[in-house]
N, C-alpha and C positions, 0 to 999 in steps of 0.2 A: 569607461569601464574594461576593463582586460577581455582577453579575448576567451569568449564564450564554448566549453568543453562539450563535445555530446557523451552524455550518458546511454539514450538511447534512441535509435530511430527505425521506427516501424514504416515501410512503402511495401504501397501494395498490396496492403495483408485482404484477404478475402476467406470466407469458410462458410460452406457447403452443406446441411444437413438434409439428406431424404429429399434433396432437388428444391432444399429452399437456399437460400442466399441468404444467410445473416445477416455478412459484412458483409461490403463490397471495395475494393481500392481505398483499405483504409489507410494512412498517412497521417502519422506524429515523429516529431524529435523533442525529448528532453535532454534541456543544458543540465549539468550539472548544479544545484543547488536550488535547484525552482520547484515551487508549490504550484503545480497544473491540475486543473479539475476537468473531469471530464463528465458532460451532464448533455442529461436530452428528455424525452418522454420514455415512458414506462416501455419494455420493446424494445427501445430504440436499437439496444444493442450492446452499451458499456459493458454488462459483464461478458459479455463474450468476449467482448474485447480483453480486460483485464483478463479472461482463463488463453485465452490467446497469448498474452507480454509474458503468464507467467507461467507455462507451460502446462497446462488441463487440459488446452485446447491443443492441437496441431496444425495455423494457418492450410486453405487447399491452395492457397494462392498469397504467394508474397513472402517476404521474408524479414528477421528482425533482427537488425543488430546492437549487441551491446556493450558498452565498455566500461572494465572491472577497474577499480579501484588504483592497477598498476599500468592502467591504460591500452591494457589487451582487448584485442576485440575479439565476441564472440558472434553466432550466429545462434539467436536463443532460440529461435523455432527449430532445433534440433537437438532440443534438449530437453530435458524432462523436470518434473517439480521440483524436484532434492538436486537434478546438478546445476539449477539454475540460482536456486537457495544458498550455492555453496561457495558462486563467482559471486553475487551480493543483491538478487534480487530477491525482495519478502513480500509477502503479502496478508493482505485481510478479508472474510470470508463476507457476502453478506449476511447468511446464516451462521450464525456465531458456531466456533468448532473447538473446544476446547476440550480439554480432557478434565471430563466432568469428574472422575472417580478420583484424578491426583491433586495434590496441594497446590497451592497459589504460586509456592514460589518449586516445586517442580515442574508443575506450567514451563516455566521462565528458561530454570532451567537445563529442559529435554532441547530448548530452540538452541545451544548451545553447545551439540557436542560435534558441530565441526571447528571451535577454537580448543577443543580437547590439546594436547601436546602427548602425553602419556599412551600406552599403547598397549594391550589386553596384559603382558606379563609385570609392566607399571602395577596395571588396575589389580593385578592381582596376589601380585605381593606387597602390595601399598606403600610403592619405595619412594622417596622425598617427591620424586617428578611428578608422580600422582597428587601428593598431599600437597602440591603448589598447587596445581590443574583445580582439587578439590576446592583451597584456601580463591586462586581467583577467581571462580566462577559465585560461589557465596555473594564475596565484594560486592561482584555485577549483579546478581539478584537482589541483592538490598536494593543497589545502585539504583534500579532499575524500577522497584517497586516504591519506590520513597519518590522519586519522581512523578508515579498517577498515582500517587497517595493510598497505596494500597500496603505500606508496609507495615500493618498493624493486622494483617488476612496472610500471610504467608503461609501459614501453617492450616489456613483454612482449607478444604476441596474447595475445589473453583466452582463444581454444581451448590453451593450454599451461595455461594456471592448474588447480589443483588444486581439486574440484568443492568444496568448502566455498567456499574462496575468488570462485569466480564468483559464487556464492551471494552474499557479500558489494558483486562487484564489480554486480549485477543494481539491487540496493538502492543503493547509492556513487549507480548511473548515476539511478535516479529522484529519487531526491535533488536531483541536478545541475540539474534542471528545476524546483527552488526553487519546491515545495508546495505549497498550503497542503492540504490532504490527501494523505494518503500510503497506499495502499490493497497490503498486503501477503498474497500469497498462500502461504499453505504458505513462509513466509523460509527455514526450519533443515529443510526434507525433505528425508532422507540426510542429513542430520550425524550425528556422535554426540554423545551427551548433552554434552561437553563442552565441541562447538563451539557446537552448541543454547545451551548455558547460558550460552554468551558472547556470542553473537550475540542475545540474549533482553534482555542487560544492556546492548547499543551499541543496540539500538530506545528503546529507555527514557530511556537517554542524549538519543540524537540528538531525541525527541518532545520531550524540556528544550532542549538547548539551540538546534533551531532553531523551538522554539517553536509545534510540529507538530501537528496532527489526525491519528492512526494510528487504522486499524482494520486487522485481521490475524485470518488463516486459522491455528490450529498443532494441532496433537495433542496439542501434549505437553501434558498439563491441570496438573499443577503447576505448568508454568512460565508457562502465559495464568496460573492462578488465582494467580500471583505478583504479575502485573507487569502487569494490565487494571485498571482501574474501574468496566469494566462489561461485562458478556456478551451477547448474545444467542444462542439455543440455536434451530438450524433444526432441525426434522423433517419432512420428506416435500411438502420447501418452502412450509414452512410455521413460522409464528414461535412457537414449544415453551412460549420461558420469555426474561425478560431483567430483568436486577437484577443488581446487584453478586456477586462472586463468590461470596460466605459464603450469599447466596439462594442459589446457582443451583446449589452442589453440595449444599444439603439436598433440594434438590427430588425429590419422591416420580417426577414425570410422564420429569424428566430422569434420573436415576439408575437408572429404568427405557429407558430408550429409548436412553443415549447412555452413558452412567460407569459403571455398572451396578455390579462389586465393587470399582471403582475411585475407585469415592466412601469409598469407606471410608478408602482411603490421603492422600486429601484433606482431611480433618473437623480 
């Protein structure tokens, strides 16, 4: 196997809210092309970690280094979410955050603003450069919607989509930003088992097709164990264990703190 390329490195991350340390000394390394899971009990701090990695929260201590697609390293904890999005970190949220009053197509299109090459004058005068941008974006929107099975819903309001399709649209919009690293916070929350299975298979396909690095939070352990190459287990804001799924599902500490009797069904 060729030498692995670091995409993100979190070192000794901690964050304090009103005297309560929500995450302590969190360390993580993500390599190009990996599909990694972050798991643990409710309240363990998983979404807090995502919020630090995506610039929503600024860590009290520690540092996050991110390598963009050109190999340039950025200190990610010194950037806000919009800046991180521009350099290649995109995410979804546990609670859906679509623009409900916009169409499905416009929800995807709005995430592509950083890929425009035409400036305000070109837009105002509708120059050939502006038209090329529009054609590029229209083509990419259709391509992404087709990938998620939403091509027939392009002109519908996002708020009118069924719940499962809203989940897919949020991932589609995150992908439209052309990320190097995609953070998915419980992407299958609220879906039935068949929808969840189909979505996880789609996520694995997307990782391979777009050569992305993906970090996801998910509670369906059979699916997580099936598609993730490595796992980090968080408990009380600290990393309890990390490793490949085969190791994690047999770890006595992980079984005690999180998996419980479910561990028997994963062996």
